[in-house]
N, C-alpha and C positions, 0 to 999 in steps of 0.2 A: 473420521474419528470413530473408534469402536467403544461402545459402552458395555461395561460388565453388568452382570445380574445385580451385584451389590450397588452399583451406581444407579441403576434403574429403581431398585427398591428404596434407596435413599431419597431420590428425587420424588418418588411416589409419596413417601411419608412426609416430606417437607411440603408438598402440594396439599396433602390432607390437612396439615396444620395451618397453612396459609389461606386456603380456600375460604373457610368460614369468616376470616377477617375481612375479606373483600365483600362478602355478602352481608356483613353486619355493620361495617364502618359507614358513617353518614356519607352522602354523595354517591358512593359506589353501591350502597344498599338500595338505592332508588330503582324503581322499575323503568325509569327513563334510560338508565344505563343497561344495554342488552346483556343477557347472560353470557353470550359469546365474548363480549369485551371483558367481562369480569374474569372469565376463565383464561383468556389470553393474557391479561395482566398478571394473574396468579402464576401461569406458566412462565412468563417472562421473569418475574421476581424469583421464582423457584430456581431457574437456571442461574441467575445471578448469585443467589445464596449458596447453591451447591458448588458453583465454580469458584467463588471468592473465599468463602469461609472454610477453614480446615475441619470439615465435618467427617466423622467416621460412620461408615455404614454399620447398622446393628447386625448382629448374628441372628438371622431369621432362617431356620432350617426348612420351612415349607411355605407354600403359598397361603395356607390357612393362617399361619402365624403372621404373615405380611398383612393379610386382610384385617386380622384382629388388631394389629398395631395401627393400621390405618384408621379404624374406628376410634381407637384411643386418641390418635392425633387429631381427629375431627373434634372430639370432645375438648381437647386442649385448645385448639383453635377457636372453638366457640367461646371458651372462657376469655381468651384474649380479645375476641371481637366484642364480647359484652363489656369488657373493661373499657374499650374505646367508645362504647355507645352510652355509658352511664351519664356522661356530662350532658348529652343531648336529651336524655330522659329528664334530667333536672331542668333543662331549659324549657322543654315542652310542658312540664308540670307548672313551672313558674308562669309561663305564658297563659296557660289555662286559668290559673287563679287570678292573674292580673286582668284578663278579659272579663272574668266574672265580677271582679270588684269594681271596675270602672264602667260597667254597663255595656260591654261590647260582646257579650257571649253569643248573641244572635247573629253577629256579623262573621259568619264562617264561610269557608270556601274549600275547594279541593286543592290540597297541597300537591303540586306536581312531583315533588321528590318522594314523599311518603305515600302518595296516591290515596290519602285518607282525608276525611272531612276534618279540618283543623281550624281553630280560631285564628283571627287575624293577627293578634299579638303573638301567639305561639309561633306562627309562621315567620313573622318578622324576627323574633328572637332566634329561631332556628337558623335562618339565613345569616343573621348576625354572628352566631356561633361558628358557622362554616367559614365566614370571612376571617374570623379570629384564628381559626385553625391554620389557614394558609399564611396569614400575616405573621403569626408567631412561629411558623414552621413546625407546628406540632406534628404534621404528617412525617417530617423527617425524624422526629423523636419516636414515632410509632414504628418506623422502619428499623431504627436502631434498637428499639425495644424488642422487636421480633428477632433481629439478629442475635441479641443478647440471649433470648430464650433458646435459640438453637445452639448457642455455644455452651451455656451453662445448664441447660435442661435438654440434653440430646434427644433426638427422635428415637422411637422404638423402646423408650423406657417410660413406664407409668409414673409421672411426676405428680399428678393430682393426688392430694391427700384428703382425708376426711375434714381437716381444718379448712380446706378450700370452700366447702359448702358453708361453713360458718362465716368465712370472709365474704362470700357472695351475699349472704343474708345481711351482714353488716353494711356492705357497700350499697345494697338495695335500699336499706333503711335510710341511708344518707341522702338518697334521691328525694324522699319526702321531706326530710329535715331541711335540706338546702333549697328545695323548691319553694317551701313556705317562707324560708328566710329571705330569698330574693324578692318574694312578693310582699314581704312584711310592710314596706312603706305604703303600698297601695291598699293593703288591708286597713292600716291605721287611718289614712286619709278618707277612706270610705266610711269608716266608723265615725270620724269627726263630722263629715258632711251629713250623715244620717242623724247624728245627734243634734246638729245645728238646725236642720230642717224640721226635726221633731219638735224642738222648742218654738220655731217659727210657726209651725202648724197650730200649736196651742195659742200662740199670741195673735195670729191672724188666721182665723178659721176659714175665711173666704179665699185664701191663697191656695192656688193649685200646687201643693207641695211636691206631688209626685213628678209632674212634668218639669218643674223648675230644677228639682234636685237631680233629675236624670241628665239634664243638659250640663249642670255644674259638675257632676261626677265625670262626665266624658272630658270636659275641658280641663279639669284638675288632673285627671288621669294622664292625658297627653302631655300636660306641662310637667308632671312628675316623671313620666317616662323619659322625656327629653333630659330632665335634670339628673336623673339617676342612671343614665346610660353608661357613665364612667364606672359607677359602682357595679352595675350588672356585668360590664366587661371585665372588671376585676375578678368577680366571682367565676365567670366563665374561664378566664385565663388561668386562674388558680386550679380549677378542677381539671382543665386540660393538661396541666403540668403533672397531675397525679396519675396519668394513664400508665406510664412505665412502672412506677412503684406498685400500682395495683396489679398489673400483669405479673410482676415478680412475686407478689404476695399470693396471688391465685395459684401460681405454679409451685409454691412451697419454698420460695427463696427468703 
């Protein structure tokens, strides 16, 4: 099979857009997954998209214009990858706040996926989010969303607009809002426990309020974490369902 220059340039631009998605999407962004595997998967899906979708190669008169378009597609792919990553930033922030509120902030370990020092609750919620991704088939939605971006926002054309930066700031602000919202029950119960033991400390001065309250915070936190797991799953599933609309909004759709 003979490939023309236009086919090669088209595949190159699709790969430039798809590559950052594999390097930013959870699981694949992990250092546990070798870079060669990420590139192989990106090449595999590039061949599928180029072979299946009715894509038109852009008119690029020189190698310089192909390289400039490639850099533009890397930027577009980075926006798509960030859209797929936003939900997990929310999960990590919520886990950090929950760990701090229930007294498990010191129980941290190296996360094998992010290769960073992460709190225990944040790691548990991160893996919980990954399970929900595959259970709800969100990875299929991401593939369809990327195919949608190739169909309606063809490669070789600068689709990012100035409003995309405004949308990025807005979606980033939602990370802090939803992270605190997911951790709100734990913030409330910590406040109630502190208030209760503050009163007990005044009523019984000989009581070791600090040690007792620390144990109660952990027990109450684990009980609430188990009880609120369905609520947390609802928040995670809802945000995962926004990946494709956010990608479309970033690209100006």
